C-alpha positions as a Markdown table, in Angstrom:
| # | Residue | x | y | z |
|---|---|---|---|---|
| 1 | Met | -73.4 | -40.2 | 66.3 |
| 2 | Asp | -71.7 | -42.0 | 68.4 |
| 3 | Gly | -68.6 | -45.1 | 66.7 |
| 4 | Ala | -71.4 | -47.2 | 66.7 |
| 5 | Gly | -73.3 | -45.6 | 64.6 |
| 6 | Phe | -71.0 | -44.7 | 62.0 |
| 7 | Phe | -69.4 | -48.1 | 61.4 |
| 8 | Ala | -73.0 | -49.3 | 61.0 |
| 9 | Leu | -73.9 | -46.9 | 58.6 |
| 10 | Phe | -70.9 | -47.6 | 57.3 |
| 11 | Ile | -70.6 | -50.9 | 56.4 |
| 12 | Ala | -74.8 | -50.3 | 55.0 |
| 13 | Val | -73.4 | -47.9 | 52.3 |
| 14 | Gly | -70.4 | -50.1 | 51.9 |
| 15 | Ala | -72.2 | -53.1 | 51.0 |
| 16 | Ile | -75.2 | -51.7 | 48.6 |
| 17 | Gly | -71.9 | -49.8 | 46.6 |
| 18 | Ala | -70.2 | -53.0 | 46.3 |
| 19 | Ser | -73.6 | -54.6 | 45.2 |
| 20 | Leu | -73.9 | -51.9 | 43.2 |
| 21 | Leu | -70.2 | -52.0 | 41.5 |
| 22 | Leu | -70.0 | -55.9 | 41.4 |
| 23 | Gly | -74.7 | -56.3 | 40.2 |
| 24 | Pro | -76.0 | -55.5 | 36.9 |
| 25 | Ile | -75.2 | -52.2 | 36.8 |
| 26 | Gly | -71.1 | -52.5 | 37.6 |
| 27 | Gln | -71.1 | -54.9 | 34.8 |
| 28 | Ala | -72.8 | -52.8 | 31.8 |
| 29 | Val | -71.1 | -50.3 | 33.1 |
| 30 | Ala | -67.3 | -52.2 | 33.2 |
| 31 | Arg | -68.6 | -53.8 | 29.7 |
| 32 | Arg | -68.3 | -49.7 | 28.7 |
| 33 | Ile | -64.7 | -49.2 | 29.5 |
| 34 | Glu | -63.7 | -52.8 | 28.4 |
| 35 | His | -64.7 | -52.1 | 24.9 |
| 36 | Arg | -63.4 | -47.7 | 25.3 |
| 37 | Ile | -60.0 | -49.2 | 25.5 |
| 38 | Ser | -60.0 | -52.3 | 23.6 |
| 39 | Pro | -57.0 | -53.4 | 23.2 |
| 40 | Asn | -58.0 | -54.7 | 19.8 |
| 41 | Pro | -59.3 | -51.5 | 18.0 |
| 42 | Gln | -60.3 | -53.6 | 14.9 |
| 43 | Asn | -63.1 | -55.1 | 15.7 |
| 44 | Asp | -65.0 | -52.0 | 16.9 |
| 45 | Glu | -66.8 | -49.3 | 14.9 |
| 46 | Asn | -64.3 | -46.9 | 15.5 |
| 47 | Gly | -61.2 | -49.0 | 14.0 |
| 48 | Glu | -63.3 | -49.3 | 11.6 |
| 49 | Leu | -64.3 | -47.1 | 10.5 |
| 50 | Leu | -60.3 | -45.4 | 11.7 |
| 51 | Arg | -59.7 | -47.6 | 8.6 |
| 52 | Ile | -62.0 | -47.0 | 6.0 |
| 53 | Gln | -60.3 | -43.6 | 7.3 |
| 54 | His | -57.4 | -44.6 | 6.0 |
| 55 | Arg | -57.5 | -46.8 | 2.4 |
| 56 | Met | -59.4 | -43.7 | 1.4 |
| 57 | Ala | -56.9 | -41.5 | 2.3 |
| 58 | Glu | -54.5 | -43.8 | -0.2 |
| 59 | Leu | -56.5 | -44.1 | -2.6 |
| 60 | Glu | -56.7 | -40.4 | -2.9 |
| 61 | Glu | -53.4 | -39.9 | -3.1 |
| 62 | Arg | -53.3 | -42.9 | -5.7 |
| 63 | Val | -55.7 | -40.7 | -8.2 |
| 64 | Asp | -54.1 | -37.8 | -7.4 |
| 65 | Phe | -50.7 | -39.1 | -8.4 |
| 66 | Ser | -52.4 | -40.8 | -11.9 |
| 67 | Glu | -53.3 | -37.2 | -12.1 |
| 68 | Arg | -50.0 | -36.1 | -12.4 |
| 69 | Leu | -48.6 | -38.8 | -14.1 |
| 70 | Leu | -51.2 | -37.7 | -17.4 |
| 71 | Ala | -50.2 | -34.2 | -16.9 |
| 72 | Gln | -46.9 | -34.2 | -16.8 |
| 73 | Gln | -47.3 | -36.7 | -20.0 |
| 74 | Arg | -49.7 | -34.5 | -22.1 |
| 75 | Glu | -47.2 | -32.0 | -21.4 |
| 76 | Thr | -44.3 | -33.5 | -23.2 |
| 77 | Gly | -45.9 | -34.8 | -26.1 |
| 78 | Gln | -46.5 | -38.4 | -25.5 |
| 79 | Leu | -49.9 | -38.3 | -25.0 |
| 80 | Lys | -51.9 | -37.5 | -28.2 |
| 81 | Gly | -55.4 | -35.5 | -26.6 |
| 82 | Pro | -58.5 | -36.6 | -29.5 |
| 83 | Gly | -58.5 | -34.9 | -32.3 |
């Protein structure tokens, strides 16, 4: 293949690649990448899941604290059990 044929092949492959990247396929890939690295994770489902998990962990800590406090008060006789 001479230089002119190689250049023509290079231009053709470049044009096809550019049309894919700038066309609907390229736009879909760009949206997918943009969604993955979203600067505001609260707007996507993963951010929502992380917030729920964080809230659940906080609630678990509060329940544990309350259980320890009740057990401590029962041991010292501050709370009278039924009967």
